Short mmCIF file of the C-alpha atoms (twelve columns), coordinates in Angstrom:
data_MODEL
# 
_entry.id   MODEL 
# 
loop_
_atom_site.group_PDB 
_atom_site.id 
_atom_site.type_symbol 
_atom_site.label_atom_id 
_atom_site.label_alt_id 
_atom_site.label_comp_id 
_atom_site.label_asym_id 
_atom_site.label_seq_id 
_atom_site.Cartn_x 
_atom_site.Cartn_y 
_atom_site.Cartn_z 
_atom_site.pdbx_PDB_model_num 
ATOM 1  C CA . MET A 1  102.742 131.009 118.130 1 
ATOM 2  C CA . VAL A 2  103.386 131.147 114.405 1 
ATOM 3  C CA . PHE A 3  101.564 127.933 113.585 1 
ATOM 4  C CA . ALA A 4  97.802  127.790 113.880 1 
ATOM 5  C CA . ALA A 5  96.404  124.822 115.772 1 
ATOM 6  C CA . ARG A 6  94.358  122.569 113.521 1 
ATOM 7  C CA . GLY A 7  92.397  121.102 116.376 1 
ATOM 8  C CA . GLY A 8  91.950  117.437 117.045 1 
ATOM 9  C CA . GLY A 9  95.582  116.778 117.806 1 
ATOM 10 C CA . GLY A 10 96.823  113.250 118.220 1 
ATOM 11 C CA . THR A 11 98.480  111.134 115.599 1 
ATOM 12 C CA . GLY A 12 95.514  109.964 113.613 1 
ATOM 13 C CA . ARG A 13 93.947  106.607 113.136 1 
ATOM 14 C CA . TYR A 14 95.946  105.576 110.073 1 
ATOM 15 C CA . LEU A 15 99.377  106.861 111.059 1 
ATOM 16 C CA . GLU A 16 101.016 103.428 110.917 1 
ATOM 17 C CA . TRP A 17 99.580  102.762 107.460 1 
ATOM 18 C CA . LYS A 18 100.710 106.153 106.192 1 
ATOM 19 C CA . ILE A 19 104.242 105.460 107.420 1 
ATOM 20 C CA . ARG A 20 104.288 102.025 105.793 1 
ATOM 21 C CA . LEU A 21 103.000 103.411 102.508 1 
ATOM 22 C CA . PHE A 22 105.600 106.186 102.620 1 
ATOM 23 C CA . PHE A 23 108.444 103.682 102.942 1 
ATOM 24 C CA . VAL A 24 107.018 101.452 100.210 1 
ATOM 25 C CA . ALA A 25 106.762 104.475 97.931  1 
ATOM 26 C CA . ALA A 26 110.316 105.523 98.799  1 
ATOM 27 C CA . VAL A 27 111.688 102.099 97.862  1 
ATOM 28 C CA . LEU A 28 109.676 102.040 94.634  1 
ATOM 29 C CA . LEU A 29 110.926 105.509 93.759  1 
ATOM 30 C CA . LEU A 30 114.583 104.711 94.419  1 
ATOM 31 C CA . VAL A 31 114.437 101.464 92.455  1 
ATOM 32 C CA . GLY A 32 112.540 103.195 89.647  1 
ATOM 33 C CA . ILE A 33 115.129 105.965 89.444  1 
ATOM 34 C CA . ALA A 34 118.089 103.567 89.638  1 
ATOM 35 C CA . ARG A 35 116.736 101.250 86.937  1 
ATOM 36 C CA . GLU A 36 115.204 104.100 84.934  1 
ATOM 37 C CA . LEU A 37 111.741 102.554 85.022  1 
ATOM 38 C CA . ASP A 38 109.107 105.239 84.700  1 
ATOM 39 C CA . LEU A 39 106.391 102.771 85.666  1 
ATOM 40 C CA . LEU A 40 107.886 102.303 89.156  1 
ATOM 41 C CA . VAL A 41 108.215 106.060 89.621  1 
ATOM 42 C CA . LEU A 42 104.563 106.530 88.680  1 
ATOM 43 C CA . LEU A 43 103.575 103.683 90.987  1 
ATOM 44 C CA . ALA A 44 105.481 105.367 93.835  1 
ATOM 45 C CA . ILE A 45 103.548 108.579 93.192  1 
ATOM 46 C CA . LEU A 46 100.269 106.661 93.279  1 
ATOM 47 C CA . VAL A 47 101.203 104.994 96.570  1 
ATOM 48 C CA . LEU A 48 102.022 108.398 98.084  1 
ATOM 49 C CA . ALA A 49 98.713  109.761 96.810  1 
ATOM 50 C CA . GLY A 50 96.935  106.814 98.456  1 
ATOM 51 C CA . ALA A 51 98.638  107.598 101.762 1 
ATOM 52 C CA . PHE A 52 97.546  111.225 101.419 1 
ATOM 53 C CA . VAL A 53 93.944  110.208 100.774 1 
ATOM 54 C CA . LEU A 54 93.896  108.227 104.036 1 
ATOM 55 C CA . ARG A 55 93.866  111.481 105.988 1 
ATOM 56 C CA . PHE A 56 90.367  112.245 104.728 1 
ATOM 57 C CA . PHE A 57 88.987  108.989 106.143 1 
ATOM 58 C CA . GLU A 58 90.135  109.737 109.675 1 
ATOM 59 C CA . ARG A 59 87.484  110.746 112.153 1 
ATOM 60 C CA . PRO A 60 88.254  112.828 115.190 1 
ATOM 61 C CA . PRO A 61 88.153  110.861 118.440 1 
ATOM 62 C CA . PRO A 62 84.845  111.131 120.291 1 
ATOM 63 C CA . VAL A 63 84.825  113.676 123.074 1 
ATOM 64 C CA . GLU A 64 84.252  112.083 126.442 1 
ATOM 65 C CA . GLU A 65 81.805  113.734 128.813 1 
ATOM 66 C CA . ASP A 66 84.357  113.703 131.652 1 
ATOM 67 C CA . ASP A 67 86.688  115.912 129.610 1 
ATOM 68 C CA . GLU A 68 83.910  118.419 128.989 1 
ATOM 69 C CA . ASP A 69 83.054  118.572 132.702 1 
ATOM 70 C CA . GLU A 70 86.691  119.183 133.599 1 
ATOM 71 C CA . ALA A 71 87.005  121.899 130.965 1 
ATOM 72 C CA . GLU A 72 83.892  123.657 132.281 1 
ATOM 73 C CA . ALA A 73 85.143  123.417 135.868 1 
ATOM 74 C CA . GLU A 74 88.472  124.968 134.898 1 
ATOM 75 C CA . SER A 75 86.866  127.825 132.977 1 
ATOM 76 C CA . GLU A 76 84.496  128.821 135.801 1 
ATOM 77 C CA . PRO A 77 85.883  131.067 138.566 1 
ATOM 78 C CA . ALA A 78 86.405  129.477 141.966 1 
ATOM 79 C CA . ARG A 79 83.612  130.062 144.469 1 
ATOM 80 C CA . ASP A 80 84.376  130.455 148.148 1 
# 
């Protein structure tokens, strides 16, 4: 495939907060543009930057031992 897998997968721990912050920033940006208020535009950029920073606080989910056992069983050839 063209895209390299980044590992981990899943949606992340803070996905809901990132979505909320995105919509807050979008509203701030649109109001700031419509009313020509540079302060609101800058605030929208800061909110988006805060949502971006959240990705660095996410931890990958712990690997369960059952998953490792299943992966090892699948990788080993079948014995008769």
